[in-house]
C-alpha positions in Angstrom: 9.0 -12.9 11.5 8.5 -16.1 9.6 11.6 -17.4 7.8 11.1 -17.0 4.0 12.7 -20.1 2.5 11.6 -19.5 -1.1 11.2 -15.7 -1.8 10.2 -16.4 -5.5 7.2 -18.4 -4.2 6.2 -16.2 -1.3 3.6 -13.5 -1.4 3.4 -10.5 1.0 -0.1 -9.0 1.3 -0.2 -5.7 3.1 -3.5 -5.3 5.0 -4.5 -2.4 7.3 -3.3 -4.4 10.4 0.0 -5.6 9.0 1.6 -8.1 6.6 0.2 -11.5 5.7 2.9 -13.9 4.4 1.8 -16.6 2.0 3.9 -19.6 1.0 2.9 -20.5 -2.6 2.8 -24.2 -3.7 4.3 -24.3 -7.2 4.7 -28.1 -7.0 1.0 -28.5 -6.4 -0.6 -25.8 -8.6 2.0 -24.2 -10.9 -0.4 -22.3 -13.1 -2.3 -20.7 -10.2 1.0 -19.8 -8.6 2.3 -18.2 -11.8 -1.0 -16.2 -12.2 -0.8 -14.9 -8.6 2.8 -13.8 -9.1 2.0 -12.2 -12.5 -0.9 -10.2 -11.1 1.1 -9.2 -8.0 4.1 -8.1 -10.1 1.9 -6.0 -12.4 0.3 -4.2 -9.4 -3.2 -5.4 -10.3 -4.0 -6.7 -6.8 -3.1 -3.4 -5.1 -6.1 -1.7 -3.4 -8.5 -4.5 -4.3 -11.3 -5.1 -1.9 -12.3 -8.1 0.1 -15.8 -8.3 -1.4 -17.1 -11.5 0.2 -16.1 -12.2 3.8 -18.2 -14.8 5.7 -17.7 -15.3 9.4 -16.4 -18.8 10.2 -15.7 -19.6 6.5 -13.4 -17.4 4.3 -12.4 -14.0 3.0 -12.6 -13.6 -0.8 -10.7 -10.9 -2.9 -8.8 -10.6 -6.1 -11.5 -9.1 -8.5 -9.0 -6.9 -10.3 -11.7 -5.8 -12.8 -14.1 -4.3 -10.1 -12.5 -4.6 -6.7 -10.4 -1.4 -6.7 -13.3 0.8 -7.6 -14.6 3.3 -4.9 -18.1 3.8 -6.3 -21.0 1.7 -5.2 -21.9 0.3 -8.6 -18.5 -1.3 -9.1 -18.3 -2.6 -5.6 -21.7 -4.3 -6.2 -20.1 -5.8 -9.3 -17.1 -7.0 -7.3 -16.8 -10.8 -7.4 -18.1 -11.0 -11.0 -14.8 -10.1 -12.8 -11.3 -11.2 -13.3 -8.2 -10.1 -15.1 -7.7 -9.7 -18.9 -5.7 -13.0 -18.9 -7.2 -16.3 -19.8 -8.8 -18.5 -17.1 -6.6 -21.0 -15.3 -7.6 -24.7 -15.5 -8.3 -26.6 -12.2 -5.3 -28.0 -10.4 -7.0 -30.0 -7.8 -4.8 -31.9 -5.3 -5.0 -33.8 -2.0 -4.0 -30.6 -0.1 -6.9 -29.8 2.3 -8.7 -26.4 2.6 -7.2 -25.9 6.0 -7.2 -22.7 8.1 -5.0 -20.1 6.3 -5.0 -22.0 3.0 -5.4 -20.0 -0.3 -8.0 -21.3 -2.7 -8.8 -20.3 -6.2 -12.3 -18.8 -6.6 -14.2 -19.8 -9.7 -17.7 -20.1 -11.2 -19.5 -23.4 -11.7 -16.9 -24.4 -14.3 -13.9 -25.9 -12.6 -11.6 -24.4 -15.2 -12.8 -20.8 -14.7 -10.4 -19.6 -12.0 -8.7 -16.3 -13.0 -7.6 -13.7 -10.5 -9.9 -14.2 -7.5 -8.9 -16.1 -4.4 -10.0 -16.8 -0.9 -8.3 -17.4 2.5 -9.9 -19.9 4.7 -10.7 -18.8 8.3 -11.0 -22.4 9.4 -10.7 -25.9 8.1 -13.2 -26.2 5.2 -12.9 -29.8 4.2 -16.1 -29.7 2.2 -14.2 -27.7 -0.4 -11.5 -30.4 -0.8 -11.0 -31.6 -4.4 -13.4 -28.9 -5.7 -11.3 -25.8 -5.5 -7.6 -25.5 -6.2 -5.4 -24.9 -3.1 -2.2 -23.0 -4.1 -0.8 -21.3 -1.0 -0.8 -21.2 2.8 -0.6 -18.3 5.2 2.6 -18.8 7.3 2.4 -15.5 9.2 -0.1 -12.8 9.8 -3.3 -14.8 10.0 -4.5 -12.5 12.8 -4.7 -9.8 10.1 -6.9 -12.0 8.0 -9.1 -12.8 11.0 -9.6 -9.0 11.4 -11.0 -8.4 7.9 -14.4 -6.7 7.9 -17.3 -9.2 7.3 -20.0 -8.8 4.6 -21.1 -9.7 1.1 -19.9 -7.1 0.3 -18.9 -5.3 3.5 -20.3 -1.7 3.7 -16.7 -0.5 4.2 -14.6 -3.3 2.7 -11.0 -3.9 3.7 -8.5 -3.9 0.9 -5.2 -5.5 0.0 -3.1 -2.3 0.2 -0.3 -4.0 -1.8 0.6 -7.5 -2.9 4.2 -8.3 -3.7 6.4 -11.3 -4.5 9.0 -11.5 -1.6 11.8 -11.9 -4.1 11.0 -8.4 -5.5 11.0 -6.6 -2.1 
């Protein structure tokens, strides 16, 4: 098990195959880190689907508005929503979009990140400086690699629970 050095800035995402441990980067993107912790602590990420999973690229999730719905209409809408909280402004940095990095999903507007995020399956340097990086998988990447592919997948995998390690 990975040593958790900063439980307040570590996220535990429970997937069907096991736990994914994410070290957040509060010194790099404090507003994105705060948003992820707020949504995790309120339970809004629990049972949310991975609605866009592209082989060799990334797995996207975090649509707390549509992503926990079981019916087809709302799953088709997954990826279009966010939380009831205001959008988070871009916090671009020199941190690369490396394998296992957590990036903030957004629309064309750089300041439109809200609740959605993606986990990079590989180094995706073409995203550098265009999407905020605010975390890194430090353990359990094999569980991310096993997420069902699709846009959206017919039977999407879900984040069973998302917790701040300090609260566990």
